VOGU-3710 file (C-alpha; in Angstrom, 3 decimals, decimal comma):
1> mpfasiiipt> 88,793/80,187/101,859  89,580/83,509/101,262  90,708/85,266/97,942  92,141/87,718/99,969  93,518/88,799/103,060  93,929/92,877/104,227  95,757/92,555/107,396  95,891/95,985/109,959  99,189/95,993/111,935  98,012/98,395/115,319
11> cnrtgdlrrc> 99,906/98,991/118,280  98,169/101,422/121,133  95,979/103,434/118,219  91,826/102,097/118,803  90,650/105,218/116,882  92,979/105,293/114,283  91,614/101,384/112,923  88,160/102,306/113,887  88,092/105,619/111,163  90,387/103,006/108,721
21> ieklipqlpe> 87,815/99,166/109,797  84,341/101,654/109,347  86,163/101,809/105,328  87,051/98,842/105,405  83,797/96,878/106,026  81,609/98,638/103,735  83,764/97,336/100,829  83,325/93,592/101,898  82,413/91,048/99,590  79,196/89,733/100,758
31> dgsvelivtd> 80,524/86,013/99,543  83,596/85,956/102,210  85,914/86,207/98,986  88,192/89,293/101,375  88,996/87,973/105,091  90,071/91,323/107,318  92,580/90,629/110,025  93,852/92,639/112,893  97,121/92,193/114,365  97,407/93,726/118,246
41> dgsshathdm> 100,990/94,619/119,369  99,020/96,814/121,937  99,784/96,635/125,882  96,281/97,055/126,730  92,876/95,247/125,675  91,035/98,219/124,614  91,430/96,526/120,791  90,640/93,580/121,717  86,935/94,891/123,408  86,618/96,601/120,403
51> ifssypmitw> 86,965/94,333/117,819  85,280/92,262/119,828  82,200/94,115/120,108  81,965/96,318/117,745  83,281/94,134/114,201  82,672/90,116/114,571  83,936/89,558/111,573  86,743/90,737/111,950  89,769/88,153/113,220  91,899/89,963/115,992
61> iqgprlgpaa> 94,832/88,193/116,775  98,119/89,122/119,268  100,819/91,189/117,788  104,515/89,173/119,182  105,388/93,104/120,433  108,302/93,528/118,496  107,202/96,047/116,089  105,348/96,419/113,484  107,974/94,557/110,773  107,125/91,117/112,970
71> nrnrgaltaq> 103,222/92,354/114,123  102,540/92,050/109,580  104,747/88,554/109,633  102,315/87,234/112,175  99,013/88,209/110,369  100,670/86,689/107,301  100,978/83,754/109,101  97,416/83,793/109,874  96,183/84,959/106,191  94,253/82,156/104,299
81> gewlifvddd> 93,707/84,254/101,855  95,641/83,943/97,703  97,510/87,892/98,173  97,567/89,763/101,526  96,819/93,217/101,748  98,639/95,468/103,907  97,184/98,082/105,668  98,293/100,550/107,919  95,688/101,559/110,827  95,728/104,881/110,241
91> llpgpnfvta> 95,647/104,899/106,608  91,988/106,111/105,514  90,282/103,464/102,407  88,560/104,563/99,648  85,477/104,250/97,921  86,880/101,494/95,345  90,425/100,763/97,656  88,432/97,101/97,589  87,530/96,393/94,660  90,848/98,009/92,783
101> ylcamqsask> 92,636/95,588/94,068  90,666/92,131/93,342  90,305/93,513/90,153  93,907/94,363/89,502  94,384/90,967/91,617  91,708/89,075/89,578  93,830/89,886/86,541  97,542/89,573/87,464  99,625/88,076/85,747  101,584/84,309/87,234
111> qlcvlegstt> 104,589/86,785/86,933  102,916/89,897/89,021  103,127/89,414/92,072  103,632/92,626/94,009  100,795/95,495/93,876  101,366/98,556/95,147  98,424/101,505/96,563  98,097/104,878/94,779  98,945/106,736/98,926  98,284/110,791/99,279
121> rptsppsllw> 97,977/113,891/102,197  95,053/114,740/102,929  96,888/118,424/102,606  100,017/119,596/102,748  102,149/119,305/105,783  102,132/122,950/107,246  105,579/122,836/108,413  108,517/120,801/108,617  106,833/118,803/111,998  104,698/117,831/110,435
131> eapenvqahg> 105,034/114,708/107,555  102,677/111,460/106,106  104,016/108,705/103,317  103,162/109,533/99,726  102,975/107,542/97,547  101,449/108,505/93,303  102,957/107,685/91,547  103,603/104,673/89,378  108,300/104,266/90,797  107,856/100,201/90,284
141> hlacscnfai> 109,026/99,419/93,444  106,780/98,553/97,136  107,267/102,319/97,761  105,337/102,512/100,990  104,153/98,948/103,317  101,497/101,581/105,300  99,440/100,209/101,358  100,299/97,222/98,884  99,211/93,698/97,933  101,030/90,866/97,612
151> ragtyrimgg> 100,984/87,045/96,882  100,568/85,188/100,277  103,252/82,227/98,629  106,002/85,120/97,489  105,583/86,265/100,679  105,910/83,012/102,221  109,192/82,729/99,890  110,625/86,087/100,380  110,565/85,020/103,669  108,319/88,347/104,591
161> fderysggvy> 109,137/91,278/106,152  112,918/91,622/108,048  112,214/91,755/112,204  115,322/93,016/112,429  114,272/96,494/111,436  111,940/96,811/115,051  112,188/98,939/118,370  111,791/101,988/115,997  114,455/101,033/112,771  112,857/101,984/109,942
171> aedtdlsarl> 112,803/100,298/106,402  111,686/97,041/106,413  109,667/98,082/103,012  113,097/99,230/101,909  114,548/95,982/102,347  111,761/94,072/101,316  110,876/95,787/98,025  114,790/95,222/97,069  114,546/91,696/97,912  111,855/91,515/95,154
181> lragyqvqfv> 112,889/93,519/93,021  116,770/91,120/93,075  114,150/87,860/93,046  112,859/89,201/89,980  109,371/89,684/91,143  106,715/92,782/88,673  105,656/95,025/90,402  102,614/96,768/89,699  101,254/100,115/89,993  97,348/100,451/90,779
191> edagavhpir> 95,996/104,050/91,397  92,888/103,675/91,604  93,972/101,632/95,033  93,691/105,136/96,895  93,749/105,551/100,283  94,308/108,734/103,033  97,334/109,129/105,766  96,542/111,776/107,638  99,810/113,946/108,659  101,067/113,890/111,941
201> hvpdaaklak> 103,686/115,591/114,395  106,954/113,958/113,609  108,243/112,452/116,760  111,273/113,610/119,103  115,256/113,891/117,968  115,592/110,840/119,258  113,434/108,346/117,805  114,094/110,573/114,641  117,473/109,282/115,033  116,609/105,741/115,947
211> rwegkvifaf> 114,985/105,455/112,390  118,689/105,976/110,889  119,203/102,881/111,959  117,876/100,379/109,686  119,848/102,457/106,413  123,152/100,705/108,867  121,586/96,975/109,000  120,924/98,062/104,499  124,460/98,883/104,383  125,936/96,090/105,715
221> dqgasaftvg> 123,908/93,015/103,651  124,481/95,144/101,557  128,553/94,352/101,143  129,383/97,826/103,033  131,987/97,946/105,690  131,726/98,877/109,083  134,639/101,919/107,918  132,008/102,743/104,512  129,336/103,051/107,182  130,646/104,601/109,894
231> wrlpwhalrv> 131,780/107,615/107,922  128,768/107,804/104,930  125,850/107,500/107,779  126,679/110,538/109,427  127,151/112,744/105,989  124,189/111,722/104,414  121,511/112,027/107,230  122,502/115,734/107,429  122,575/115,917/103,334  118,765/114,454/103,493
241> iqsrfrhqpw> 117,869/117,064/106,803  119,447/119,567/104,711  116,995/118,468/101,230  113,773/119,269/103,622  114,141/122,560/104,226  114,166/123,148/100,553  111,517/125,305/99,197  110,988/125,968/102,667  109,483/129,625/104,146  111,594/130,484/106,964
251> treniraall> 108,381/130,854/109,747  108,808/129,659/113,064  107,824/126,463/113,013  109,795/125,204/110,365  112,947/127,320/113,077  111,840/125,126/115,185  112,114/121,755/113,125  115,575/122,864/112,077  116,862/122,844/115,833  114,369/119,485/116,276
261> ffgewffvli> 116,269/118,066/113,352  119,645/119,073/115,055  118,775/116,805/118,012  118,023/114,112/115,311  121,528/114,619/113,993  123,100/114,659/117,319  122,449/111,512/117,647  122,404/110,069/114,179  125,928/111,111/116,040  126,719/109,673/118,736
271> stpawvskws> 125,165/106,233/117,872  127,035/105,671/114,828  129,579/104,316/116,375  127,426/102,077/118,330  124,525/100,423/115,370  128,838/99,815/113,400  129,667/97,624/116,223  126,196/95,967/116,881  125,379/95,127/112,661  129,244/94,884/111,312
281> eaprssfwst> 129,287/92,137/114,112  125,553/89,952/113,328  125,066/87,801/110,580  123,954/88,984/107,015  120,717/88,991/105,624  120,402/84,830/104,595  118,517/86,465/101,623  121,458/88,797/101,295  124,428/86,842/101,750  123,196/84,174/99,222
291> savrvpkfgf> 122,360/86,975/96,333  125,117/89,170/96,765  124,728/92,169/94,743  126,563/96,112/94,893  124,368/98,234/95,693  125,480/102,100/94,572  126,730/103,410/97,556  125,231/100,874/99,478  121,994/103,142/100,114  123,777/106,186/101,347
//
């Protein structure tokens, strides 16, 4: 039985996935104590064919095609390790990535159930039209789902990622982090479990706006009213968009970004009533229904 399982959710990104795998395979212990699982949400056979032809030591499974949250959960169902290490397919793990996690796991107390690695960018984004997650400090919470580890038993007790966050809806890591902290689990930052996340172009305005729907789900789970969500979300989105321009030069690309982000906010504004109608009538998370807690401003 492996001690740890590395789970890589992927979807139609064979090039990124290959680069990630090539960073990880040399680090795997020869004793089989770490297994590597690719759970594939892709619409073609490209990833399947690549894994079976080039990486026979990797376990490939078909994802549910319901988004990253459900895809990670599918990988966790297959995993046999005592610990689960989640790595996004476009992440570039550092040379000590696996060793650092294994050392932290082997020395972890029973109360310590979550480890988060450091995620950096290879370079500063040249403008607001580029993005990449970054997590370089010990925040004491799960900041980036692209690079973290969790005890398999804890993950299953918590029900894994909430699969309502799907179809371009973000905040599944925010929700899992909030649940873990509410349940009293300890989190440790493992700086040496470092990885680089390449910068990428931001998506179009509609896709950017869709990310905000996760805020609606989270707010209702915390007990917010439809009225509160209805006016707070557009205002919160506007303030966040404004904050992106802090200390930014007014270059041609940033002016283009301003137009893009205005479109994002416009889509949030016109979509909020439908999101409020949908999620105010939907059942709350089973966890939050029994673990009522008032989050200041309901996450806004």
